[in-house]
Structure formats: C-alpha cells, structure tokens
Biopython code that builds the backbone (N, CA, C, O; Angstrom):
import numpy as np
from Bio.PDB.StructureBuilder import StructureBuilder

atoms = [
    (1, "MET", "N", (-10.871, -9.668, -38.409)),
    (1, "MET", "CA", (-10.756, -10.207, -37.407)),
    (1, "MET", "C", (-9.607, -10.056, -36.479)),
    (1, "MET", "O", (-8.538, -9.955, -37.081)),
    (2, "LEU", "N", (-9.504, -10.005, -34.935)),
    (2, "LEU", "CA", (-8.831, -10.112, -34.526)),
    (2, "LEU", "C", (-8.137, -11.145, -34.362)),
    (2, "LEU", "O", (-8.472, -12.292, -34.658)),
    (3, "ARG", "N", (-6.619, -10.620, -33.636)),
    (3, "ARG", "CA", (-5.727, -11.655, -33.920)),
    (3, "ARG", "C", (-5.076, -11.437, -32.246)),
    (3, "ARG", "O", (-4.887, -10.339, -31.723)),
    (4, "TYR", "N", (-4.799, -12.822, -31.587)),
    (4, "TYR", "CA", (-4.531, -12.431, -30.185)),
    (4, "TYR", "C", (-3.080, -14.064, -30.283)),
    (4, "TYR", "O", (-2.816, -15.193, -30.696)),
    (5, "SER", "N", (-2.737, -13.110, -29.672)),
    (5, "SER", "CA", (-1.450, -14.330, -28.843)),
    (5, "SER", "C", (-0.842, -14.417, -27.422)),
    (5, "SER", "O", (-0.812, -13.410, -26.714)),
    (6, "CYS", "N", (-0.579, -15.063, -27.190)),
    (6, "CYS", "CA", (-0.335, -15.498, -25.636)),
    (6, "CYS", "C", (1.169, -14.380, -25.167)),
    (6, "CYS", "O", (2.327, -14.638, -25.493)),
    (7, "ASP", "N", (0.847, -13.487, -24.571)),
    (7, "ASP", "CA", (1.806, -12.368, -24.177)),
    (7, "ASP", "C", (3.287, -12.833, -23.552)),
    (7, "ASP", "O", (4.353, -12.220, -23.595)),
    (8, "TRP", "N", (2.973, -14.150, -22.946)),
    (8, "TRP", "CA", (3.979, -14.830, -22.074)),
    (8, "TRP", "C", (4.907, -15.653, -22.950)),
    (8, "TRP", "O", (6.124, -15.629, -22.768)),
    (9, "CYS", "N", (4.278, -16.454, -23.996)),
    (9, "CYS", "CA", (5.131, -17.496, -24.627)),
    (9, "CYS", "C", (4.771, -17.392, -26.070)),
    (9, "CYS", "O", (5.385, -18.109, -26.859)),
    (10, "GLY", "N", (3.952, -16.674, -26.458)),
    (10, "GLY", "CA", (4.307, -16.103, -27.901)),
    (10, "GLY", "C", (3.150, -17.281, -28.397)),
    (10, "GLY", "O", (2.896, -16.991, -29.566)),
    (11, "ARG", "N", (2.626, -18.064, -28.137)),
    (11, "ARG", "CA", (1.375, -18.853, -28.993)),
    (11, "ARG", "C", (0.201, -18.124, -29.351)),
    (11, "ARG", "O", (-0.406, -17.346, -28.615)),
    (12, "ASP", "N", (-0.118, -18.468, -30.696)),
    (12, "ASP", "CA", (-1.462, -18.108, -31.072)),
    (12, "ASP", "C", (-2.628, -18.222, -30.074)),
    (12, "ASP", "O", (-2.537, -19.150, -29.272)),
    (13, "LEU", "N", (-3.632, -17.484, -30.001)),
    (13, "LEU", "CA", (-4.576, -17.806, -29.244)),
    (13, "LEU", "C", (-5.769, -17.555, -30.305)),
    (13, "LEU", "O", (-5.924, -16.412, -30.734)),
    (14, "VAL", "N", (-6.490, -18.448, -30.673)),
    (14, "VAL", "CA", (-7.524, -18.384, -31.889)),
    (14, "VAL", "C", (-8.831, -18.204, -31.155)),
    (14, "VAL", "O", (-9.078, -18.991, -30.240)),
    (15, "PRO", "N", (-9.758, -17.182, -31.480)),
    (15, "PRO", "CA", (-10.928, -16.986, -30.617)),
    (15, "PRO", "C", (-11.959, -18.181, -30.749)),
    (15, "PRO", "O", (-12.116, -18.814, -31.793)),
    (16, "GLY", "N", (-12.547, -18.383, -29.738)),
    (16, "GLY", "CA", (-13.628, -19.714, -29.528)),
    (16, "GLY", "C", (-13.036, -20.903, -29.783)),
    (16, "GLY", "O", (-13.894, -21.778, -29.673)),
    (17, "ALA", "N", (-11.826, -21.425, -30.113)),
    (17, "ALA", "CA", (-11.395, -22.152, -29.816)),
    (17, "ALA", "C", (-10.725, -22.589, -28.768)),
    (17, "ALA", "O", (-10.905, -23.769, -28.466)),
    (18, "GLU", "N", (-9.999, -21.955, -28.129)),
    (18, "GLU", "CA", (-9.272, -22.022, -26.191)),
    (18, "GLU", "C", (-9.791, -20.756, -25.738)),
    (18, "GLU", "O", (-10.449, -19.858, -26.265)),
    (19, "VAL", "N", (-9.310, -20.953, -24.633)),
    (19, "VAL", "CA", (-10.146, -20.693, -23.193)),
    (19, "VAL", "C", (-8.638, -19.119, -23.461)),
    (19, "VAL", "O", (-7.482, -19.455, -23.718)),
    (20, "ARG", "N", (-8.938, -17.944, -23.357)),
    (20, "ARG", "CA", (-7.908, -16.734, -23.152)),
    (20, "ARG", "C", (-8.002, -15.816, -22.052)),
    (20, "ARG", "O", (-8.923, -15.001, -22.000)),
    (21, "PHE", "N", (-7.028, -15.899, -21.085)),
    (21, "PHE", "CA", (-7.162, -15.081, -20.113)),
    (21, "PHE", "C", (-6.319, -13.913, -19.973)),
    (21, "PHE", "O", (-5.113, -13.909, -20.219)),
    (22, "VAL", "N", (-7.025, -12.874, -19.550)),
    (22, "VAL", "CA", (-6.769, -11.697, -19.820)),
    (22, "VAL", "C", (-6.091, -11.059, -18.141)),
    (22, "VAL", "O", (-6.630, -11.302, -17.061)),
    (23, "VAL", "N", (-4.979, -10.333, -18.304)),
    (23, "VAL", "CA", (-4.254, -10.389, -16.773)),
    (23, "VAL", "C", (-4.458, -8.781, -16.816)),
    (23, "VAL", "O", (-4.368, -8.255, -17.925)),
    (24, "LYS", "N", (-4.663, -8.159, -15.961)),
    (24, "LYS", "CA", (-4.992, -6.426, -15.839)),
    (24, "LYS", "C", (-3.689, -6.418, -14.149)),
    (24, "LYS", "O", (-3.522, -7.230, -13.239)),
    (25, "ILE", "N", (-3.135, -5.237, -14.438)),
    (25, "ILE", "CA", (-2.223, -4.605, -13.025)),
    (25, "ILE", "C", (-2.380, -2.901, -13.629)),
    (25, "ILE", "O", (-2.036, -2.136, -14.530)),
    (26, "ASP", "N", (-3.342, -3.037, -12.098)),
    (26, "ASP", "CA", (-2.886, -1.218, -12.084)),
    (26, "ASP", "C", (-2.011, -0.895, -10.976)),
    (26, "ASP", "O", (-2.063, -1.296, -9.814)),
    (27, "VAL", "N", (-1.366, -0.264, -11.419)),
    (27, "VAL", "CA", (-0.185, 0.227, -10.021)),
    (27, "VAL", "C", (-0.520, 1.872, -10.254)),
    (27, "VAL", "O", (-0.929, 2.652, -11.115)),
    (28, "TYR", "N", (0.052, 1.812, -8.560)),
    (28, "TYR", "CA", (-0.589, 3.537, -8.443)),
    (28, "TYR", "C", (0.213, 3.797, -7.344)),
    (28, "TYR", "O", (0.610, 2.893, -6.609)),
    (29, "PRO", "N", (0.440, 4.785, -7.204)),
    (29, "PRO", "CA", (1.561, 5.237, -5.656)),
    (29, "PRO", "C", (0.435, 4.986, -4.284)),
    (29, "PRO", "O", (-0.758, 5.248, -4.442)),
    (30, "ALA", "N", (0.889, 4.527, -3.129)),
    (30, "ALA", "CA", (-0.037, 4.021, -2.307)),
    (30, "ALA", "C", (0.183, 6.109, -1.144)),
    (30, "ALA", "O", (1.129, 6.834, -0.835)),
    (31, "THR", "N", (-1.281, 6.139, -0.968)),
    (31, "THR", "CA", (-1.219, 6.915, -0.440)),
    (31, "THR", "C", (-1.425, 6.633, 1.397)),
    (31, "THR", "O", (-2.523, 6.133, 1.639)),
    (32, "ASP", "N", (-0.604, 6.863, 2.572)),
    (32, "ASP", "CA", (-1.367, 6.775, 3.818)),
    (32, "ASP", "C", (-1.404, 8.041, 4.293)),
    (32, "ASP", "O", (-0.729, 9.000, 3.920)),
    (33, "PRO", "N", (-2.298, 7.989, 5.207)),
    (33, "PRO", "CA", (-3.043, 9.299, 5.738)),
    (33, "PRO", "C", (-2.217, 9.910, 6.558)),
    (33, "PRO", "O", (-1.481, 9.192, 7.234)),
    (34, "SER", "N", (-2.139, 11.209, 6.688)),
    (34, "SER", "CA", (-0.863, 12.040, 7.337)),
    (34, "SER", "C", (-1.780, 12.190, 8.781)),
    (34, "SER", "O", (-2.997, 12.053, 8.906)),
    (35, "GLU", "N", (-0.767, 12.517, 9.815)),
    (35, "GLU", "CA", (-1.547, 12.822, 10.990)),
    (35, "GLU", "C", (-1.754, 14.644, 10.745)),
    (35, "GLU", "O", (-1.028, 15.481, 10.209)),
    (36, "LEU", "N", (-2.980, 14.724, 11.362)),
    (36, "LEU", "CA", (-2.919, 16.139, 11.807)),
    (36, "LEU", "C", (-2.131, 16.509, 13.096)),
    (36, "LEU", "O", (-1.912, 15.742, 14.034)),
    (37, "THR", "N", (-1.690, 17.975, 12.981)),
    (37, "THR", "CA", (-1.156, 18.624, 14.392)),
    (37, "THR", "C", (-1.796, 19.301, 14.127)),
    (37, "THR", "O", (-2.492, 19.423, 13.119)),
    (38, "GLU", "N", (-1.609, 20.218, 15.512)),
    (38, "GLU", "CA", (-2.361, 21.429, 15.697)),
    (38, "GLU", "C", (-1.555, 22.757, 14.949)),
    (38, "GLU", "O", (-2.235, 23.777, 15.062)),
    (39, "ALA", "N", (-0.550, 22.927, 14.375)),
    (39, "ALA", "CA", (-0.087, 23.740, 13.586)),
    (39, "ALA", "C", (-0.823, 23.456, 11.930)),
    (39, "ALA", "O", (-0.455, 24.267, 11.081)),
    (40, "ASP", "N", (-1.670, 22.526, 11.534)),
    (40, "ASP", "CA", (-2.140, 22.557, 10.706)),
    (40, "ASP", "C", (-3.564, 22.576, 10.747)),
    (40, "ASP", "O", (-4.314, 22.516, 9.773)),
    (41, "LEU", "N", (-3.851, 22.655, 11.838)),
    (41, "LEU", "CA", (-5.294, 23.114, 12.287)),
    (41, "LEU", "C", (-5.517, 25.198, 12.475)),
    (41, "LEU", "O", (-6.564, 25.843, 12.532)),
    (42, "THR", "N", (-4.229, 25.629, 12.517)),
    (42, "THR", "CA", (-4.388, 27.218, 13.135)),
    (42, "THR", "C", (-3.692, 27.214, 11.610)),
    (42, "THR", "O", (-3.870, 28.397, 11.321)),
    (43, "SER", "N", (-3.204, 26.794, 10.782)),
    (43, "SER", "CA", (-2.799, 27.816, 9.705)),
    (43, "SER", "C", (-4.027, 28.125, 8.771)),
    (43, "SER", "O", (-5.124, 27.575, 8.667)),
    (44, "ASP", "N", (-3.420, 29.267, 8.088)),
    (44, "ASP", "CA", (-4.222, 29.912, 7.132)),
    (44, "ASP", "C", (-3.953, 28.991, 5.584)),
    (44, "ASP", "O", (-2.888, 29.399, 5.118)),
    (45, "SER", "N", (-4.378, 28.244, 4.954)),
    (45, "SER", "CA", (-4.239, 27.119, 3.788)),
    (45, "SER", "C", (-4.343, 27.809, 2.841)),
    (45, "SER", "O", (-3.585, 27.513, 1.917)),
    (46, "LEU", "N", (-5.171, 28.859, 2.650)),
    (46, "LEU", "CA", (-5.554, 29.574, 1.672)),
    (46, "LEU", "C", (-4.415, 30.615, 1.276)),
    (46, "LEU", "O", (-3.832, 30.706, 0.196)),
    (47, "GLU", "N", (-4.290, 31.195, 2.155)),
    (47, "GLU", "CA", (-2.850, 32.082, 2.383)),
    (47, "GLU", "C", (-1.617, 31.450, 1.935)),
    (47, "GLU", "O", (-0.967, 31.768, 0.939)),
    (48, "ASP", "N", (-1.363, 30.539, 2.752)),
    (48, "ASP", "CA", (-0.396, 29.850, 2.361)),
    (48, "ASP", "C", (-0.128, 29.037, 0.846)),
    (48, "ASP", "O", (0.992, 28.880, 0.361)),
    (49, "LEU", "N", (-1.237, 28.627, 0.308)),
    (49, "LEU", "CA", (-1.591, 27.958, -1.231)),
    (49, "LEU", "C", (-1.108, 29.546, -2.397)),
    (49, "LEU", "O", (-0.607, 29.488, -3.520)),
    (50, "SER", "N", (-1.375, 30.429, -1.840)),
    (50, "SER", "CA", (-1.520, 32.068, -2.732)),
    (50, "SER", "C", (0.166, 32.275, -2.329)),
    (50, "SER", "O", (0.679, 32.035, -3.422)),
    (51, "GLU", "N", (1.027, 32.507, -1.617)),
    (51, "GLU", "CA", (1.849, 32.772, -1.269)),
    (51, "GLU", "C", (3.194, 31.452, -2.266)),
    (51, "GLU", "O", (4.221, 31.863, -2.807)),
    (52, "LEU", "N", (2.860, 30.296, -2.248)),
    (52, "LEU", "CA", (3.208, 29.415, -2.949)),
    (52, "LEU", "C", (3.054, 29.642, -4.175)),
    (52, "LEU", "O", (4.007, 29.548, -4.949)),
    (53, "LEU", "N", (1.715, 30.013, -4.612)),
    (53, "LEU", "CA", (1.678, 30.393, -6.424)),
    (53, "LEU", "C", (2.304, 31.693, -6.947)),
    (53, "LEU", "O", (2.532, 32.082, -8.092)),
    (54, "GLN", "N", (2.464, 32.119, -6.003)),
    (54, "GLN", "CA", (3.382, 33.628, -6.444)),
    (54, "GLN", "C", (4.584, 33.362, -6.286)),
    (54, "GLN", "O", (5.309, 34.058, -6.998)),
    (55, "THR", "N", (5.101, 32.650, -5.653)),
    (55, "THR", "CA", (6.916, 32.110, -5.853)),
    (55, "THR", "C", (7.267, 32.114, -7.285)),
    (55, "THR", "O", (6.455, 31.559, -8.024)),
    (56, "GLU", "N", (8.032, 32.490, -7.674)),
    (56, "GLU", "CA", (8.740, 32.255, -8.540)),
    (56, "GLU", "C", (9.442, 30.324, -9.366)),
    (56, "GLU", "O", (10.461, 29.729, -9.017)),
    (57, "GLY", "N", (8.614, 29.966, -10.239)),
    (57, "GLY", "CA", (9.381, 28.427, -10.211)),
    (57, "GLY", "C", (8.247, 27.890, -9.668)),
    (57, "GLY", "O", (8.199, 26.705, -9.999)),
    (58, "ALA", "N", (7.185, 28.240, -8.899)),
    (58, "ALA", "CA", (6.315, 27.248, -8.201)),
    (58, "ALA", "C", (5.559, 26.170, -8.522)),
    (58, "ALA", "O", (5.101, 25.304, -7.776)),
    (59, "GLU", "N", (5.447, 26.326, -9.981)),
    (59, "GLU", "CA", (5.037, 25.155, -10.654)),
    (59, "GLU", "C", (6.328, 23.888, -10.805)),
    (59, "GLU", "O", (6.352, 22.771, -10.290)),
    (60, "ALA", "N", (7.112, 24.407, -11.506)),
    (60, "ALA", "CA", (7.554, 23.191, -11.031)),
    (60, "ALA", "C", (8.434, 22.592, -9.742)),
    (60, "ALA", "O", (9.339, 21.761, -9.806)),
    (61, "ASP", "N", (7.891, 23.276, -8.521)),
    (61, "ASP", "CA", (8.245, 22.866, -7.579)),
    (61, "ASP", "C", (7.030, 21.650, -6.877)),
    (61, "ASP", "O", (7.260, 20.574, -6.323)),
    (62, "ILE", "N", (5.693, 22.343, -7.172)),
    (62, "ILE", "CA", (4.567, 21.314, -7.162)),
    (62, "ILE", "C", (4.728, 20.383, -8.246)),
    (62, "ILE", "O", (4.485, 19.250, -7.832)),
    (63, "ALA", "N", (4.908, 20.390, -8.951)),
    (63, "ALA", "CA", (5.076, 19.141, -10.365)),
    (63, "ALA", "C", (6.201, 18.062, -9.418)),
    (63, "ALA", "O", (5.967, 16.854, -9.433)),
    (64, "ALA", "N", (7.298, 18.553, -8.691)),
    (64, "ALA", "CA", (8.360, 17.568, -8.648)),
    (64, "ALA", "C", (7.884, 16.825, -7.068)),
    (64, "ALA", "O", (8.565, 16.005, -6.453)),
    (65, "GLU", "N", (6.396, 17.430, -6.601)),
    (65, "GLU", "CA", (6.207, 17.184, -4.809)),
    (65, "GLU", "C", (4.891, 15.789, -5.715)),
    (65, "GLU", "O", (4.715, 14.714, -5.142)),
    (66, "LEU", "N", (4.299, 16.034, -6.805)),
    (66, "LEU", "CA", (3.516, 15.382, -6.722)),
    (66, "LEU", "C", (4.187, 13.893, -7.064)),
    (66, "LEU", "O", (5.243, 13.761, -7.683)),
    (67, "PRO", "N", (3.115, 12.441, -6.379)),
    (67, "PRO", "CA", (3.257, 11.358, -6.975)),
    (67, "PRO", "C", (3.444, 11.128, -8.120)),
    (67, "PRO", "O", (3.172, 11.992, -8.953)),
    (68, "PRO", "N", (4.125, 9.517, -8.613)),
    (68, "PRO", "CA", (4.084, 9.604, -9.897)),
    (68, "PRO", "C", (2.770, 9.087, -10.493)),
    (68, "PRO", "O", (1.807, 8.805, -9.780)),
    (69, "ALA", "N", (2.766, 8.957, -12.021)),
    (69, "ALA", "CA", (1.508, 8.974, -12.442)),
    (69, "ALA", "C", (1.235, 7.475, -12.370)),
    (69, "ALA", "O", (2.167, 6.673, -12.310)),
    (70, "ARG", "N", (-0.209, 7.049, -12.376)),
    (70, "ARG", "CA", (-0.966, 5.803, -12.585)),
    (70, "ARG", "C", (-0.485, 5.277, -13.479)),
    (70, "ARG", "O", (0.145, 6.027, -14.224)),
    (71, "SER", "N", (-0.535, 3.521, -13.923)),
    (71, "SER", "CA", (-0.119, 2.893, -14.818)),
    (71, "SER", "C", (-1.004, 1.984, -14.827)),
    (71, "SER", "O", (-1.746, 1.599, -13.923)),
    (72, "ALA", "N", (-0.861, 1.542, -16.247)),
    (72, "ALA", "CA", (-2.189, -0.144, -15.848)),
    (72, "ALA", "C", (-1.488, -0.667, -17.224)),
    (72, "ALA", "O", (-0.772, 0.023, -17.950)),
    (73, "PHE", "N", (-1.836, -2.000, -17.427)),
    (73, "PHE", "CA", (-1.274, -2.620, -18.083)),
    (73, "PHE", "C", (-2.241, -3.961, -18.235)),
    (73, "PHE", "O", (-2.782, -4.478, -17.257)),
    (74, "ARG", "N", (-2.386, -4.453, -19.586)),
    (74, "ARG", "CA", (-3.173, -5.294, -19.580)),
    (74, "ARG", "C", (-2.293, -6.572, -20.867)),
    (74, "ARG", "O", (-1.646, -6.278, -21.871)),
    (75, "TYR", "N", (-2.609, -7.934, -20.320)),
    (75, "TYR", "CA", (-1.495, -9.078, -21.122)),
    (75, "TYR", "C", (-3.271, -10.269, -21.861)),
    (75, "TYR", "O", (-4.446, -10.498, -21.578)),
    (76, "ASP", "N", (-2.520, -10.510, -22.577)),
    (76, "ASP", "CA", (-3.360, -12.203, -22.741)),
    (76, "ASP", "C", (-2.636, -12.862, -22.644)),
    (76, "ASP", "O", (-1.500, -12.442, -22.865)),
    (77, "LEU", "N", (-2.839, -14.592, -22.182)),
    (77, "LEU", "CA", (-2.365, -15.455, -21.581)),
    (77, "LEU", "C", (-3.418, -16.804, -22.024)),
    (77, "LEU", "O", (-4.621, -16.945, -21.803)),
    (78, "CYS", "N", (-2.488, -17.664, -22.697)),
    (78, "CYS", "CA", (-3.065, -19.113, -22.867)),
    (78, "CYS", "C", (-3.920, -19.604, -21.477)),
    (78, "CYS", "O", (-4.344, -18.850, -20.601)),
    (79, "ALA", "N", (-4.010, -20.631, -21.513)),
    (79, "ALA", "CA", (-4.510, -21.518, -20.585)),
    (79, "ALA", "C", (-3.362, -21.802, -19.643)),
    (79, "ALA", "O", (-3.364, -21.310, -18.514)),
    (80, "HIS", "N", (-2.471, -22.508, -20.029)),
    (80, "HIS", "CA", (-0.745, -23.144, -19.509)),
    (80, "HIS", "C", (-0.104, -21.684, -19.115)),
    (80, "HIS", "O", (0.575, -21.745, -18.090)),
    (81, "CYS", "N", (-0.151, -20.891, -19.483)),
    (81, "CYS", "CA", (0.701, -19.695, -18.713)),
    (81, "CYS", "C", (-0.337, -19.015, -17.603)),
    (81, "CYS", "O", (-0.065, -18.387, -16.580)),
    (82, "HIS", "N", (-1.307, -19.282, -18.034)),
    (82, "HIS", "CA", (-2.030, -18.696, -17.112)),
    (82, "HIS", "C", (-2.406, -18.851, -15.861)),
    (82, "HIS", "O", (-2.832, -18.049, -15.030)),
    (83, "ALA", "N", (-2.102, -20.493, -15.813)),
    (83, "ALA", "CA", (-1.675, -21.631, -14.663)),
    (83, "ALA", "C", (-0.528, -21.111, -13.758)),
    (83, "ALA", "O", (-0.476, -20.914, -12.544)),
    (84, "ARG", "N", (0.571, -20.921, -14.977)),
    (84, "ARG", "CA", (1.727, -20.656, -13.822)),
    (84, "ARG", "C", (1.698, -19.228, -13.605)),
    (84, "ARG", "O", (2.511, -18.798, -12.786)),
    (85, "TYR", "N", (1.086, -18.578, -14.054)),
    (85, "TYR", "CA", (1.404, -16.929, -14.039)),
    (85, "TYR", "C", (0.304, -17.066, -11.996)),
    (85, "TYR", "O", (0.680, -16.432, -11.010)),
    (86, "VAL", "N", (-0.657, -17.812, -12.003)),
    (86, "VAL", "CA", (-1.368, -18.093, -11.022)),
    (86, "VAL", "C", (-1.078, -18.220, -10.014)),
    (86, "VAL", "O", (-1.683, -17.764, -9.044)),
    (87, "ARG", "N", (0.324, -19.135, -9.987)),
    (87, "ARG", "CA", (0.386, -19.841, -8.774)),
    (87, "ARG", "C", (1.346, -19.182, -7.904)),
    (87, "ARG", "O", (1.458, -19.196, -6.679)),
    (88, "ASN", "N", (2.448, -18.223, -9.410)),
    (88, "ASN", "CA", (3.210, -17.127, -8.735)),
    (88, "ASN", "C", (3.273, -16.050, -9.615)),
    (88, "ASN", "O", (3.944, -16.292, -10.617)),
    (89, "PRO", "N", (2.709, -14.764, -9.546)),
    (89, "PRO", "CA", (2.420, -13.620, -10.450)),
    (89, "PRO", "C", (3.633, -13.245, -10.288)),
    (89, "PRO", "O", (4.382, -13.275, -11.264)),
    (90, "MET", "N", (4.256, -12.673, -8.639)),
    (90, "MET", "CA", (5.230, -11.827, -8.394)),
    (90, "MET", "C", (6.695, -12.637, -8.698)),
    (90, "MET", "O", (7.431, -12.517, -7.719)),
    (91, "THR", "N", (7.111, -13.171, -9.433)),
    (91, "THR", "CA", (7.822, -14.046, -9.760)),
    (91, "THR", "C", (8.849, -12.734, -11.104)),
    (91, "THR", "O", (8.407, -12.144, -12.090)),
    (92, "ARG", "N", (10.458, -12.742, -10.413)),
    (92, "ARG", "CA", (11.063, -12.494, -11.838)),
    (92, "ARG", "C", (11.573, -13.369, -12.725)),
    (92, "ARG", "O", (12.672, -13.313, -13.277)),
    (93, "GLU", "N", (10.582, -14.321, -12.858)),
    (93, "GLU", "CA", (11.012, -15.607, -14.036)),
    (93, "GLU", "C", (9.587, -14.840, -15.429)),
    (93, "GLU", "O", (9.660, -14.543, -16.621)),
    (94, "ASN", "N", (8.321, -14.802, -14.251)),
    (94, "ASN", "CA", (7.555, -14.103, -15.202)),
    (94, "ASN", "C", (7.970, -12.865, -15.651)),
    (94, "ASN", "O", (7.998, -12.999, -16.874)),
    (95, "GLU", "N", (8.225, -12.013, -15.446)),
    (95, "GLU", "CA", (8.910, -10.779, -15.888)),
    (95, "GLU", "C", (9.803, -10.914, -17.457)),
    (95, "GLU", "O", (9.680, -10.219, -18.466)),
    (96, "LYS", "N", (10.813, -12.212, -17.163)),
    (96, "LYS", "CA", (11.589, -12.028, -18.388)),
    (96, "LYS", "C", (11.023, -12.532, -19.469)),
    (96, "LYS", "O", (11.523, -12.257, -20.560)),
    (97, "LYS", "N", (9.973, -13.295, -19.402)),
    (97, "LYS", "CA", (9.579, -13.976, -20.592)),
    (97, "LYS", "C", (8.492, -13.620, -21.190)),
    (97, "LYS", "O", (8.007, -14.230, -22.143)),
    (98, "PHE", "N", (7.920, -12.370, -20.558)),
    (98, "PHE", "CA", (6.846, -11.687, -21.949)),
    (98, "PHE", "C", (6.886, -11.778, -23.089)),
    (98, "PHE", "O", (7.972, -12.174, -23.510)),
    (99, "HIS", "N", (6.135, -11.573, -23.823)),
    (99, "HIS", "CA", (6.603, -11.239, -25.609)),
    (99, "HIS", "C", (5.449, -10.387, -25.638)),
    (99, "HIS", "O", (4.339, -10.919, -25.601)),
    (100, "PHE", "N", (5.535, -9.372, -25.689)),
    (100, "PHE", "CA", (4.099, -8.252, -26.408)),
    (100, "PHE", "C", (3.635, -8.573, -27.773)),
    (100, "PHE", "O", (4.504, -8.748, -28.626)),
    (101, "SER", "N", (2.524, -8.664, -28.068)),
    (101, "SER", "CA", (1.960, -8.884, -28.894)),
    (101, "SER", "C", (1.982, -7.827, -29.717)),
    (101, "SER", "O", (1.996, -6.826, -28.999)),
    (102, "GLU", "N", (1.995, -7.451, -31.130)),
    (102, "GLU", "CA", (1.529, -6.374, -31.853)),
    (102, "GLU", "C", (-0.014, -6.145, -32.020)),
    (102, "GLU", "O", (-0.231, -5.794, -33.179)),
    (103, "ASN", "N", (-0.971, -6.206, -31.399)),
    (103, "ASN", "CA", (-2.396, -6.052, -31.300)),
    (103, "ASN", "C", (-2.753, -4.455, -31.404)),
    (103, "ASN", "O", (-3.924, -4.079, -31.344)),
]
sb = StructureBuilder()
sb.init_structure("model")
sb.init_model(0)
sb.init_chain("A")
sb.init_seg("    ")
for serial, (resi, resn, name, xyz) in enumerate(atoms, 1):
    if name == "N":
        sb.init_residue(resn, " ", resi, " ")
    sb.init_atom(name, np.array(xyz, "f"), 0.0, 1.0, " ", f" {name:<3s}", serial, name[0])
structure = sb.get_structure()
C-alpha cells in the first residue's frame, strides 16, 4: 500500500480518508522570438553550421549556448496546506517549510 504525507507539514495522508492535493510545477526557459534581420535572410545557414561543426571544440560551445534543461516538481499537500499554498504560491515562507516524503 502506498503511503502519502504532506510535503509541507509532514502529516500522514490516509488514502480514501481525506482529500490529498497534488501540486505540479513545470519550470522551463522562456524563449522570446528573435527579430529577423536582412543578414539572417541572406546568409547561408547550412554553410555557417558546417563551419561551426568543423571548428575544434564546437560541441562545448554549442552546449554552453543551450538554455538550462526543463525541471518538473510534484508535491502532495493536505487540505490545510493546500489552502495556504493557493492563497500565496510564490511566498518564500512556502519554500522553507516543504518536508519531502520518502515516497
């Protein structure tokens, strides 16, 4: 049998006996559309890419330019902690009080 506990206050959550809320947070880099210039339209992209790949250490340069990876988080909350979280999800107080369960 699976055991759940509130990731905020640490209280045991008994399946079927009380409501359990799940909070899912998906963090990913925001990408803003870049503006196209005349130079972008006239340049040979394949030739530029070929030159970049032939350059020594190009793999490291390409990896350094990539945005950070996507992160996903999942938390179980009791009804009381859910109400507090919904009132103000971005408060620093919430960040300090999460207790991660061993699920």
